[in-house]
Every structure is written in C-alpha cells, then in structure tokens.
C-alpha positions as CSV (number, residue, x, y, z in Angstrom):
1,X,9.1,-14.9,16.5
2,X,8.7,-17.1,13.4
3,X,7.5,-15.4,10.3
4,X,4.7,-17.9,9.9
5,X,2.7,-20.3,12.0
6,X,2.5,-24.1,11.5
7,X,-0.1,-25.4,9.1
8,X,-1.5,-28.8,9.8
9,X,-4.0,-30.5,7.5
10,X,-5.9,-33.6,8.5
11,X,-9.2,-35.6,8.6
12,X,-11.9,-36.5,11.1
13,X,-11.0,-39.7,12.9
14,X,-9.0,-42.6,11.5
15,X,-11.5,-45.5,11.4
16,X,-13.6,-45.6,8.2
17,X,-14.1,-48.8,6.2
18,X,-13.7,-47.2,2.7
19,X,-10.3,-45.9,3.8
20,X,-9.1,-49.5,3.9
21,X,-9.2,-49.3,0.1
22,X,-8.5,-45.6,-0.6
23,X,-5.9,-44.8,2.1
24,X,-4.5,-47.6,4.2
25,X,-2.2,-50.4,2.8
26,X,-4.2,-53.6,2.1
27,X,-2.1,-55.6,4.6
28,X,-2.2,-53.1,7.4
29,X,-3.8,-54.4,10.7
30,X,-6.6,-52.1,12.0
31,X,-4.7,-51.7,15.3
32,X,-2.0,-49.9,13.3
33,X,-4.2,-47.5,11.4
34,X,-3.6,-44.6,13.7
35,X,0.1,-45.2,13.5
36,X,0.0,-45.0,9.7
37,X,-2.3,-42.0,9.6
38,X,0.0,-40.2,12.1
39,X,2.9,-40.6,9.6
40,X,0.8,-39.5,6.6
41,X,-1.0,-36.6,8.1
42,X,-0.3,-33.8,10.6
43,X,-3.6,-33.7,12.6
44,X,-6.8,-35.6,13.3
45,X,-10.1,-34.3,14.7
46,X,-11.5,-36.9,17.1
47,X,-15.2,-37.3,17.0
48,X,-15.6,-40.1,19.5
49,X,-15.0,-37.8,22.4
50,X,-18.2,-36.0,21.5
51,X,-20.3,-39.1,22.2
52,X,-18.6,-40.7,25.2
53,X,-15.7,-40.5,27.6
54,X,-12.4,-42.2,27.1
55,X,-10.0,-43.7,29.6
56,X,-6.7,-42.0,30.4
57,X,-4.8,-45.0,29.0
58,X,-6.6,-44.5,25.7
59,X,-5.4,-41.0,25.3
60,X,-1.9,-42.1,26.3
61,X,-1.9,-44.8,23.7
62,X,-3.1,-42.3,21.0
63,X,-0.2,-40.1,21.9
64,X,2.3,-43.0,21.7
65,X,1.0,-44.0,18.3
66,X,1.8,-40.7,16.5
67,X,5.1,-38.9,15.9
68,X,6.4,-35.7,17.5
69,X,4.6,-32.7,16.1
70,X,1.3,-34.5,15.4
71,X,-1.7,-32.9,17.0
72,X,-5.1,-34.2,18.0
73,X,-8.2,-32.0,18.1
74,X,-10.9,-33.3,20.4
75,X,-14.6,-32.7,19.9
76,X,-16.0,-31.8,23.3
77,X,-18.8,-33.7,24.9
78,X,-22.3,-33.2,23.6
79,X,-23.5,-33.0,27.2
80,X,-21.9,-29.6,27.4
81,X,-23.0,-28.1,24.1
82,X,-26.5,-29.7,23.6
83,X,-28.3,-27.9,26.3
84,X,-30.7,-25.0,26.5
85,X,-28.7,-23.0,29.1
86,X,-25.0,-23.1,28.2
87,X,-23.9,-21.2,31.2
88,X,-25.1,-24.2,33.4
89,X,-22.7,-26.6,31.7
90,X,-19.9,-26.3,34.3
91,X,-20.2,-29.7,35.8
92,X,-20.4,-31.5,32.4
93,X,-17.4,-29.4,31.2
94,X,-15.3,-30.4,34.2
95,X,-16.2,-34.1,33.7
96,X,-15.1,-33.8,30.0
97,X,-11.8,-32.0,30.8
98,X,-10.9,-34.3,33.7
99,X,-11.4,-37.7,31.9
100,X,-7.7,-37.9,31.1
101,X,-7.3,-36.0,27.9
102,X,-4.1,-34.3,29.2
103,X,-2.4,-37.7,28.8
104,X,-2.0,-36.5,25.2
105,X,0.6,-34.1,26.4
106,X,2.0,-32.0,23.6
107,X,-0.2,-33.9,21.1
108,X,-3.3,-32.1,22.6
109,X,-4.5,-29.5,20.2
110,X,-7.7,-27.4,20.0
111,X,-10.9,-28.5,21.8
112,X,-13.8,-28.1,19.4
113,X,-17.1,-27.1,21.1
114,X,-19.7,-27.9,18.4
115,X,-23.3,-26.5,18.7
116,X,-26.5,-27.7,17.0
117,X,-27.6,-25.9,13.9
118,X,-30.7,-24.9,15.8
119,X,-28.8,-23.2,18.6
120,X,-29.2,-19.4,18.4
121,X,-26.9,-16.7,19.6
122,X,-28.1,-15.5,23.0
123,X,-25.3,-13.1,24.1
124,X,-25.6,-13.3,27.8
125,X,-25.8,-17.1,27.9
126,X,-23.1,-17.6,25.4
127,X,-20.7,-15.3,27.3
128,X,-21.6,-17.3,30.4
129,X,-20.4,-20.4,28.5
130,X,-17.1,-18.7,27.4
131,X,-16.4,-17.7,31.0
132,X,-16.4,-21.4,31.9
133,X,-13.7,-22.3,29.5
134,X,-10.4,-22.8,31.4
135,X,-7.1,-21.6,30.1
136,X,-5.3,-24.6,31.5
137,X,-5.9,-28.2,32.5
138,X,-3.4,-30.2,34.6
139,X,-0.8,-27.6,33.7
140,X,-1.4,-27.8,29.9
141,X,-2.5,-24.7,28.1
142,X,-5.9,-25.3,26.3
143,X,-7.0,-23.8,23.0
144,X,-10.7,-23.5,22.4
145,X,-12.7,-23.2,19.2
146,X,-16.5,-23.1,18.8
147,X,-18.5,-24.3,15.8
148,X,-21.7,-22.4,15.5
149,X,-24.1,-23.1,12.7
150,X,-27.1,-20.8,13.1
151,X,-27.2,-17.5,11.1
152,X,-27.8,-15.5,14.3
153,X,-24.1,-15.9,15.1
154,X,-23.2,-13.8,12.1
155,X,-22.9,-10.7,14.3
156,X,-20.1,-8.3,15.0
157,X,-21.1,-8.6,18.7
158,X,-20.4,-12.4,18.6
159,X,-17.0,-11.8,17.0
160,X,-16.1,-9.2,19.6
161,X,-17.1,-11.6,22.4
162,X,-14.9,-14.4,21.0
163,X,-12.0,-11.9,20.7
164,X,-12.5,-10.8,24.3
165,X,-12.0,-14.4,25.5
166,X,-9.4,-15.4,22.8
167,X,-11.6,-18.2,21.5
168,X,-11.5,-19.2,17.9
169,X,-14.5,-19.8,15.6
170,X,-14.6,-22.5,13.0
171,X,-14.1,-21.3,9.5
172,X,-16.7,-23.7,7.9
173,X,-17.0,-24.2,4.2
174,X,-20.4,-25.9,4.1
175,X,-23.3,-26.0,1.7
176,X,-25.8,-24.9,4.4
177,X,-24.1,-23.5,7.5
178,X,-22.8,-19.9,7.6
179,X,-19.1,-19.1,7.1
180,X,-17.4,-17.1,9.8
181,X,-13.9,-16.3,8.7
182,X,-13.2,-13.9,11.5
183,X,-9.9,-14.4,13.3
184,X,-10.4,-14.2,17.1
185,X,-7.6,-16.3,18.6
186,X,-3.9,-17.2,18.1
187,X,-4.8,-20.0,15.7
188,X,-7.2,-20.6,12.8
189,X,-9.4,-23.7,12.5
190,X,-11.0,-24.6,9.2
191,X,-13.4,-27.4,8.4
192,X,-13.7,-28.1,4.7
193,X,-17.0,-29.7,3.9
194,X,-17.6,-29.4,0.2
195,X,-15.6,-32.4,-1.0
196,X,-16.8,-35.1,-3.3
197,X,-16.3,-38.9,-3.4
198,X,-16.0,-38.5,-7.2
199,X,-12.9,-36.4,-6.9
200,X,-9.7,-38.4,-6.1
201,X,-8.3,-35.5,-4.1
202,X,-11.7,-34.7,-2.3
203,X,-11.4,-31.1,-3.6
204,X,-10.4,-30.4,-7.2
205,X,-6.8,-29.4,-7.6
206,X,-7.6,-25.7,-8.4
207,X,-9.6,-25.4,-5.2
208,X,-6.8,-27.0,-3.3
209,X,-4.5,-24.4,-4.7
210,X,-6.9,-21.7,-3.5
211,X,-7.2,-23.1,0.0
212,X,-3.4,-23.5,0.2
213,X,-3.0,-19.8,-0.5
214,X,-5.6,-18.9,2.1
215,X,-4.1,-21.1,4.8
216,X,-0.6,-19.7,4.1
217,X,-2.0,-16.2,4.4
218,X,-3.6,-17.0,7.8
219,X,-0.4,-18.6,9.0
220,X,1.6,-15.4,8.1
221,X,-0.9,-13.3,10.0
222,X,-3.0,-12.0,7.2
223,X,-6.7,-12.3,6.4
224,X,-7.2,-13.6,2.9
225,X,-9.8,-12.0,0.6
226,X,-12.9,-13.9,-0.6
227,X,-14.0,-15.4,2.7
228,X,-17.2,-14.3,4.5
229,X,-16.6,-12.5,7.8
230,X,-19.3,-11.4,10.3
231,X,-17.4,-8.3,11.3
232,X,-16.0,-7.2,7.9
233,X,-14.7,-3.9,9.2
234,X,-12.7,-5.5,12.0
235,X,-9.0,-6.3,11.3
236,X,-7.3,-9.0,13.3
237,X,-3.9,-8.4,14.8
238,X,-1.2,-9.2,12.2
239,X,0.8,-12.0,13.8
240,X,1.8,-15.5,12.8
241,X,-0.8,-18.1,13.7
242,X,-1.0,-21.9,13.7
243,X,-3.6,-23.2,11.3
244,X,-5.6,-26.4,11.4
245,X,-7.6,-27.5,8.4
246,X,-9.8,-30.7,8.2
247,X,-11.5,-32.4,5.4
248,X,-14.8,-33.4,7.0
249,X,-18.1,-35.0,6.0
250,X,-18.7,-34.7,2.3
251,X,-16.1,-36.4,0.1
252,X,-15.1,-38.5,3.1
253,X,-13.9,-41.4,1.0
254,X,-11.1,-39.3,-0.4
255,X,-10.6,-37.0,2.6
256,X,-7.1,-38.4,3.4
257,X,-6.0,-37.8,-0.2
258,X,-7.3,-34.3,0.0
259,X,-5.4,-33.7,3.3
260,X,-2.2,-35.0,1.9
261,X,-2.4,-33.0,-1.3
262,X,-3.3,-29.8,0.6
263,X,-0.4,-30.4,3.0
264,X,2.0,-30.7,0.1
265,X,0.9,-27.3,-1.2
266,X,1.4,-25.5,2.1
267,X,4.7,-27.1,3.1
C-alpha cells in the first residue's frame, strides 16, 4: 500500500467568462477549454449535472478531453436531494445514475449529494437515503460524499452513520455553513469557499500553505489539528486516503490560480 493517497485540487466547472481573461489563453477556442483545464488541473466538480441530465455521448466526450489520472466529481441531481422524504428518492436516484455517467470510466470520481441549508438531520430518513446509495454502477465502483449545511448535522450520531455506510462528508470552509472535518470514508473531499477575487491566488499564500499541510496530512492517513469535527473524540482509521479539494464560490475569478498554486504545494 502506498504511504500516501493522491491529492487532486481543482475548481467547479470549466465555463466561466472571467476565466477567459484570468485562466485561459486569449486565443483558445471555447470548445477546447476543458482540454486546457484538464492539463492544468487534476479534478473538476461538475455542477451542471445537478440541474439536468446529460447524454452518454457527453460524458464520453468529457472523458476523452482530459488526460489519464484526471477525475470528475459529479454533483447529483437536485431531484434526489431537494425533497422532504429522502428515503423516497430511489426512482430519481436511479434515473441520475443510469443517464450514462459511467461513460466517464476511470475519470469518474466522487458523486456529491448536496442538501439545502434548510435540510435538518432526521436520523431515520437520512439513513434510509444512505441505504439507497449503490456501491457500483455498470461495474464501476462508486464513491459517495454528502454536503450537509444545517447545524443539526453536527452530531456524533451523524458521523457514526456515515462511517457505517462508508460515505464521506464534505469538509466545507464556508462563512456560514458548519465545518465537518470528520473522516468517514476512504477519501476526503474539501470545498474551500473563503476565497477572494482581490487575491491573485484566490487564497493568500500563507493560507494555501496551511491547507497544503492539511491535505497532505489527510492523504497520509492523519487528521490535522485546527479543523472542526462533529465527533471530536472519534479517531478515524489511520490509512492513506485520496484527497479532493475544490476552490468553489467566493473568489471564483481566481479559483483556477488557487487550485494550481495549492497543487504545486502538495505535489
């Protein structure tokens, strides 16, 4: 077993008009933006899959546009997560998982199930949702991560539940949403959302240094200090883990620069 997991740093999507000045070469055709981003970054979180389905050919093209080792994270359909009774989401979940996303092949990474900030932790119903998550789709092993944004999820019972089903929770650095730095799966998924358009590297260099140390600690199987856990007494198994980190939302103009700079620090 490797002594450390693979760390991939990226951004949300690859189409954003300001990036045509801050990230992409001036003469680059839009149809080649993913190809360029795939060479500059290690991962991208796709937001479009949250709003609508894609065709199998679209996923196949995305896979063909990026190099070996590049990973896509897909945000799952809102029709699954934006409902009162989560345990009744089976049909919508199947529709999402069978739309052709496995055309990504080995480029398919974690599936992000994002919940509204108003969604509270209801243990029985949430466990019913977790039971619906399949381990495989079309022969491909799936990795699942949930993003919960209501304070009621800051509970050791929630952490124990995720650990039981080997589902990760988003480690969110956000101005308003709670941070859950508990490790409950064989990978770690961070969304860094305190960037600034006024900072060329999205996050200041010293903060990038700090996050680089944290990501390397996670990859080596440790739990870094200084991050808020919901089950502080619980210790995750010490084992190498793959790590995904995305510069999302705030500071979006310079998110690609932040991703490149943080990747340099962890490589």
